[in-house]
Structure formats: structure tokens, C-alpha cells
N, C-alpha and C positions, 0 to 999 in steps of 0.2 A: 761469558765474555761480554763486556758492554757493547751495546748496539753500534755505537760510533766506531769502536775498535774493529768490530766485525766488518763494517762497511769499508773501513780504511784498508783492511787486508784484502778484501775481495776486489776493491778497486786497483790495488797495487798488483794483484795477480793478473788482472786483465790488461795492464799497461804493456803495450808491445815493447819487445826488446830487439835491438839490432845486433845481429851476430855477424862479425867481419872475419872472414877466413884469410888469415895472413901467415899461414905456416908453409906455403908452397916453396919449393926449392929455387924456382926461377932459373931452371937449367938453360932455357933458350935465351934468357936475358943476360945471364952471366954474373949476377950479383944480387944483393938484397933489394930487389926492386920495390918492395913494399914501402920503403922510406926514401926512395930516390927523389930529390927535389924536381919539381916541374915548373917552378916560377922563381922569381928573384927573392922572394921572402922565405924560401926554404920549404914551402908546402909540398907534400907529396899528393898523388891522386887521392889517397885515402882521406886527406884533410878536406878536400872538396866534397867527398862523399859524406863526411861527418857534418860539414856545413849544411848540405842539402837535407840530411836526415834530421838535424836539429830544427830547421825551420819548417819541416813537415810535421814535427810533433814528437819525434823520438827523444826520450830522456835517459834511456838505459842503453849501454853498449857493452858487448862482450867480444873481446879480441881472442881469436884462436891462433896461437903462436907456437913456435918451438922454443924450448927452454934456452937453447943456445943463442937466441936472438933477444932474449927477454930484456936485458939491461938496455941495449941500444934502442929497442922498440919503446920501452917505457919512458926513456929519457927524451924521446922525440915525439912520436905520435901520441903516446899515452899521456904525456905531460900536457900537450895541447888540448886533448880531449877532456881532461878532468875539469876544465873550466865550464863545460857545457853539460856533461853527462855524468851519471853514475856509472863508473867504469869497473869492469871485472875482467879477469884473464882466465883463459882455459888453455891447457897445453895438449897439443896433438902429438902423442908419443907412439912410436912404433909398437911398444910393448903393451899398449892399452888394447887388449884383445879379449874376446870371449874365452871362457874357461875351456881348456882343452886344445888351444891353439898357441903357437909360438912363432917368433919372427924367424924367417928363413935365414940361414947363414949368407951374408953378403948383401942383404936387403938394406938399403938406405932411403929409398924413395918413400914419402908419406903414403898412407893408404887411400888418399883421395878425399874429395869434397864430402861424400856421404859420411865418411869416418870423422872428418873435421866437425861437421854439424852434430853428429852423434855424441861427440865428446862433451857437448854442452849439457847433456842430461845431468840433472842434479844441481845445475847452476841457473838455467833458464826454467821458469816455472809457469809459463803462460804462452800466449801467441808470440811469434817471433818472425823477424825477417832475416834473410841470409844474403850476403853479398860477397863478392871477391874483393880483396884489398886493393888490387891493382887495376880495377876497371872503373871507368867513369860512366855513370848511368843517366845523368840528367835529373834535374829537380822534379820533373813531372812524375817520374817513376816512384820516388820516395813518397810523394803525396798520395799517389794512388794506392800503394801497398800499405802505408800507414792507415789510411781511411778504411781499407778492407779489414785490417787486423783490429782496429779500434771498434769496428761494428760488432765484434764478438762472434767470430765464426764458430760453428759447431765442430766437434771432433771429426776429422777427416775432410773438412772444408779448407781448401788452400787456394792460393793465387800465385800467379807468375807474371812478371813484367816481360812482355814480348817485344822483340825488335826485328825490323826488317834486316835480313841477312846482309844486304849491301851496305847497311850502316854500321856493320860490326867487323869489317874486314881490314886487314893491314896490307900495305904494299910490300912488306918485307919478309913474307914467309907464310906459313900455314897457321891456322887457328883451330881450336876445338870448340864446337857449338852443339847445343841440343836442338836438333831439327824437329819442329813441332807439327803435329796434325791437330787441326782445330775444327770443331763442329758447334755452331751456335754460340760462339764466344767461350766455349769450354775446351780445355785440352783433352784430346782423345788419345794422344800418344806422343812420346818424345824419344827420339833416337840420338844417342851421343855419337857424333862424327868427330873423330879426333884429328882429322887432317883435311881441312877445307882451304882451298886456295882461290884467290881472286882471279876472275876472268872478265875484265871490263866491268860492266854493271852487274854481272852475274858471278857465278863461282862454279867450282867443281870439287868433288870430294873423292878420296881414295883411301883404301885400307892397306894397300901394299906399296904405294909410291909409284906404281907403274900403270895401273888401270884406273881411269878416272870416269866418274859419272857427273853429268852437268846438274846444276841446281840453280833455280831462279833466285835472283837477288831480292825478289819480293817475299820469299819464304820467311815465315816468322820463326825466330830461333830464341832459345833460352840463353841468357847470359849469366845464369846462376843468381838471379835476383828473385827470390821466392818469399812468399808470405805464408807461414804455416801456423795451423792451430797447434797447441802445445803437445798433442798426442803424437806428432810426427817424430819426436825424439825416441819414443819407445819403438815406433815402426822401424826407424833406422837401425837400432840395435837388434831388433828381431830378425832383420834381413841380413845382417852381417855374417853370421856363421855360414849360411848357404853360399854367399859370395866367396868366402874364404876357402871353402871346400873345393870349389871349382877353380878359383884363381890361383891357389897355391899348387894345384896340380898342373895347370897349363902355363902359368907365367909367374912363378913365385917371386921374382925380383922386381917386377914392374906392374903387376896387376893393380887396378885402381877401382875403388868403390865409388862410382860416380853418382852424385845426387840426382841428376835427371834419370838415370837408370833405375834408381830406387822408386822415384815417383812413377815412372812408367810401369814398373811391376805392380805397384798398388792400384794404378788405373786398370790394368788388365784383370786384376782380381776383384774389381769393383769395391775396393776398400777406401777410395777417396774421390773427391772431385777437385778440379783445379780451374779456377776462372782465369782467363788470359786477359791481362790489362795491357793493351798495345800502347807502346811508347814511341813518340816520334824522334827522340833524341838520337844523335849520332854518337856511337861508342868511341871513346878514346881510351887507349890502354898501352901498356909498355910490355907487350909480349916479347919484343926484341929491342935491343939497345938502339937500333936504328929508328924505332918508333918515337924516341924521346923528343926529337926536334919538332915533329908534327904535333905532338901532344902539347908541347909548350906553346907553339904558335896558336893552336886552337883555343887553349885556355886564356891566352893573352887577348884574343878577340872577344871572348865572353866577358872578360873583365872590362874591356873597353866599351862593351855594350851595356855595362852596368848589371849584368847577371850575377857577378861576384864582385865584392869590394876588393881593393888592392890589399887591404889588411883585414884579417879575420882570425 
């Protein structure tokens, strides 16, 4: 192969890809929140994420979606993204399981964020970032994650955008966050808490809805904005059978393969390192329909400040 062609292919393989997980059912929100407009121009939160990602340097995006939303998603978000990015689609399907496993009767819920990212194996071929479609992360996070990925992390070297818990809460109900333990700027552990509720400047978490434990608003949490070396896709698939064996036994209709839980397992086994890139931005998201108005107001203020143009 000619030297210039070899160089081109190596460069392309090292170019970071942005993976956007947009296959969630949005049960608490009540509709297809991934494409719900948050401004007068019809942009969804995902459009602001794409704007920030592009100016940080990302040129490739992979949308993880369900087939039943494909046309509507392609005609809106996808069409707008194609002007800036090389766009590809991956389908998170219940039937995409390791050999020997099958979907339990009555299961409708997707398998979770770890499965969503794992579905990109064979499409993503190098370092990649992962975000949720319905979360606003702030421009700083995209710049920090892109720079980390562009530096060429070795296998097993990852990064995470970390946020203060108080900046990620909603007034309208509970949220799920990965609660982080950090030592010397590196993640030493992350625990997925699926029900955290605001308590003034702090919060409390519960597993049963009755017994609550306090948690400081200064606690650093994961918002599922990760920067992974390419080998993470293999690690996600390797860990999936073990999860299924336990999950299908204990909670077959609702168990979820959480991305932070996978990372935590790799950390415990000494199979990876994760640099925490702390971000000052305040989270905006539409976990609940009641969140929409505050999100729209916050983004309007950012546009008025010149952080985002009115048209993009």
C-alpha cells in the first residue's frame, strides 16, 4: 500500500467519533424527547450538543436509535447533522444478544447504556466519546474530551466528564447519576444511583423509595459523557453475558446494563484507568416534561450571551 494511503488510513482510524445514545424510551418524559424542540428554531438539546461537538473538533457522529423512530429521527436531527458530520446509524435492538440468550417474554425496555454503546462495535473503529441524546453538557466538556481522545490514548485509557451533583438535578423528580470516587484526578470507582432527589443545595438517594441517604451537592457525578479508547467496545461485549445471567434471573423485564457499572467493574479488576475532567457547566435536560420550560429559558439566556447563535 502506498505510504500516503497508509498514513491516511491510520489518521482516519485515530479520528475520534462521537456516539450519541438516542434509543431510550423516555418513560418519565412521556414522548420522544430526543427530538423535542427547546427553542423557536426547532432545535432539540441534541442539536446544541452537535454544535458544541463540531466546534470542539468532532467530524464523525454515530446515532444509536431504535428502528421504529428511524424515519422521524433521520428527517429531523439526522438531516441537520449531515451538513457538519459524517453520519452513521446503529440500531439498539432487544434481540441483539450474545449466543445462548433470548429476550424474556414481555420485555420492552432497552438493555441500557452499556448495551447501546456496545452495539457500535463494527461501526466505530477507534477512540470515541459517548453522550446521552437528551442531556446538555456545555462546550467545555466537548473540548476536554476531544483533546483527550485526539492525544491517542492507549488501550484501557479512558476519560470522563465530571459534574458537581448540584448542577445536575431537576426540581421535578428524581434522576439517575453515576456517583464517583476520585483519587488524584483519576476515577477509583463509580456507583450508579438510579434515584437521586434534590434537597436544597444537596441531595439524597434511595433504592426503595422509603429509606434515604444524604449526599453532598459537591459530589462529582457521571452524566454518561465518556471518552473511550477503541478497545472499550470489546470490553462491553465481554461483560454482557455475565450481566445477563444475573439480570435475567433477578429482574428479567427491567434489568439494565449500565455503562458506569461496566467501567466500575473494569476499574476493580485493574483493566482500565479513567481520567476525570471536571466541568463547570450546569446540566440541562428533559428527564420530565416539566423540565422543558426551564431548559428553554436557560438556553435562551445562553443565546442572548452569545454562547450560541440564534441560527445554526
